[in-house]
N, C-alpha and C positions, 0 to 999 in steps of 0.2 A: 551425401544427404539423400534419404529415401524420397521417392517421387511424391508421396503424400505430404511430406514436410515441405518440399519445394512448392507444392501447390498452396499450402497454408501460408507460407511466407509471402508468396506472390499476391494471394487474395487479401491478406491482412494489410500489406503495403498499399495495394490499390484502394482498398476501402479507406485507409488512413488519408491518402492523397485526395480522394473524392470528398471526404467529409472533414478535411483539415480545418475549414473555417469554424464548424461547430465544435470540433475538438479543441482548437486553440482558444475559442471564446470560453468554453466551459472550464478549461484548465486555468485560464487567466483569472476568471471571476472567482473560482474557488481558491486559487493561490492568493489573490488580493485579500479575500475575507480572512483566510487563515493567517496571513502576515499581520493583519490588523489585530486579530485575536492574540497572536503571540506577543506583540508589543504591549498589549493591554494586560495580559495575565501571565505571560511567560517570564522566565528568569532573565535578568539583565546580565551584562558581562561580569559584574562583580559577584553576583550570586552563582553564576556558572563556575567562576574560579573557586568559590567555596566548595562546590561539589568536587572539583578536580583536586583540591588540596586534601579534602577528606579521603578520597580514594587513594591518593599517594601515601598519606599518613597510615591508612589502614594496611596497605600493601607492605609498608616498611615497619609496621608495628611501632610507630612513634608515640602512640597514645599512652604508653607506660610513663613517658616523661611529662605528661600533661596533668595538671592538678585536677581534682574532681570538679571544681567550680568551672574551670576553663572547658573541661570535657562536656559538662552539662550545657554550657552556653553554645559550644560548637554543635552539639547534637540538636539543640533547638533550632539553630540556624539551618542546619542541613535538612531537618524535617520540613521546615518551611519551604525551602527550595525544592525539595522532592515533591511536595504537594503541587507546586506550580508546574513542575515537569510532568507530573501525572495528569494534570488538567489539560495541558497542551497536547499530551499524547492522546487523550480521549477525543479532543477536537480534531486531531489529525486523522484518527480512525473514522470519525464521523464524516469528515471531508472525503476520505478515501471511499467510504461506502457510497456517498453520492456520486462520485466519479465513476465507480465501477457500475453502479446500477443504471445510471443515465446512459452510459455508453453501451451497455449490454441491451438496454431497451431500445436504443436508437438502432443498433445493429440488427436486432431481431425484427423491428418494424420495417426497416429498409429491405431486409432479406425477404420479407413476406410481400414486398411490392407496395408498401404503404409510403406515401409521401408525407413525412411528418417534419415538424420544426423542432428545434432544440427546446423551446418553451413548452410545446405540447408533450414532448418526451419527459421533461422534468416533472410536469404536473402528473403525468401517468405513473411516474416512478414513486411518488410520495407514499402511497399506501404500502408499498413493499419495502420501504426504507428501514423500519424497525427490525425486521427479520434479517435484512442484509447487514445491518450494523452489528447485530448479535453474532452473526456468523463470522464476520471479519474480526470482531473483537476476540472471539474464542480462538479462531485460527491464528491470529497475530500473537496472542499470549503463548499458545502452545509452541508455535514456530520459534519465537524469541527464546523461550526456555530451552527448546531443543538445540538451538545454535550455541548454547553454552558448551555443549559437547560436540559441536559441528555436525557429525554424521547424523544424529537424530534430527537435527534441524533440517538437513537436506532431505531426509526421508519424509518429514512432515510437510515440507514445502511442496514436494512433488505430489504427495497424497492429497493436500488441501487445495492445490492450485485451481482445479476445475470446479470446486464446490460452489463458488459464487455464480458461475455460469449455470450450473445445474439448478441452483435455487430459483433462478428466474423462470425455469420451466417446471420444476417439481413443486414449488411452494411449501416445502417442508425442509427444515434445517437438517433433521436426521437423515432423510432420504438424500439430500444434497451431499452430505458428508460421505455417506456410504457409496453412492454411485460415483461421486467425484474421486474418491479414493481408488475405486476399481478402475475407472477410466485413466486416472493419472499414471498408474503403474502399467496398465495395459498399453498406453500410448507413450510410454516414457522415452522411446526413441525420438519422437517428434517434440516432446515436452521439455526434456532436460536441456537440450542445446538452447532453446528459446529462453528458458529460465536463466541459463548461464549468461546469455547476452544481456538480459535485463539486469542481472546482478552486477555485471561489469559496468553497465551504464550508471547504476546507483553509486558505485565507487567513483566513477568519473565525475558525477555531480557533486559528491562529497569533496573531492579534490578541488573542483572549480569553486565550491563554496568557500573553501579555505583561502583561495586566491582573492576572492571578491569580498573578503571579510572587512576590508577598510571602507567599503561603500556604506552609505547611510543604512541604518538597520532596516528601514522599511523596504528599500530597494533590494538589499541583500536577501532578506527573507522571501520577498516576492519572487525573485529570480530562482531561489532554491526550490520553493514549492512549485513554481511553474514548470521548471525543468523536470522535476519528479513526476508531475502530473502528465506531461506530454509523453514521457517515456512509458509510464504506466498505462497510458491510453493505448499505445501500440500493443503492449502485452495483453491487455484485456481483449482487444480485437483478435489477436492471435489465438487466445484461449477459446474465444467464441467460435472462430472458424474451425478449430480442432474439434470442438464439441459437435458442431453441426455435421462435420464429415464422418464422425465415428459414432454418433448417437445411436443409430439403429442397431449397431453391433452389440451394444451393451443393454439397451432397454428391452430388446426382444429376448434376452436371456432370462 
């Protein structure tokens, strides 16, 4: 592992340990809110099964054996469930935008020597939230589409990873994407291994979520979102430290 990467890992873990109370509090509050929203507007187990059955039938082309009336009723049910899934997806991205922005603002303030609280950081982050949400929405859609072919998804993930960090400093979505793309590939040696660790953690959380599926829905969803938040928090801090150590190399160009 190159020395800069070792430095970033050490610094990000130290920051995580020092600010773990704020990180855990923020992750827990956002996870609780999102779990409640999911239970209120998200698909239930029966509706999720409708989606699974639809996908299986589509893959096996069983729709030829279904009558037009049954197919229309199935399509209406699937559309209704997809609307719920889409709504939950938007709320998840909004929650992710808050998590990213608050942690970045907290890290930036503490790095500048300011002694701030989580509440102060959250209030200071609100004016920047719309731009951060638009950036994360755009990047998430493009990365998800890219992962249908795997390699394009990996390229987009590397290229967009630093864009949220740049946005906090640049205040322009276009500039954040351009500079973040340049920095992402310029520092790919330090970035790709960290992204790999984060992706493995996401798979681990998904596996754990399947194991805890028998828990009450509220507890199950809370644990799922909470674990995703605290792992994403480390990734955000790592990206911030990477940006801070390499910023001058790219901005002066």
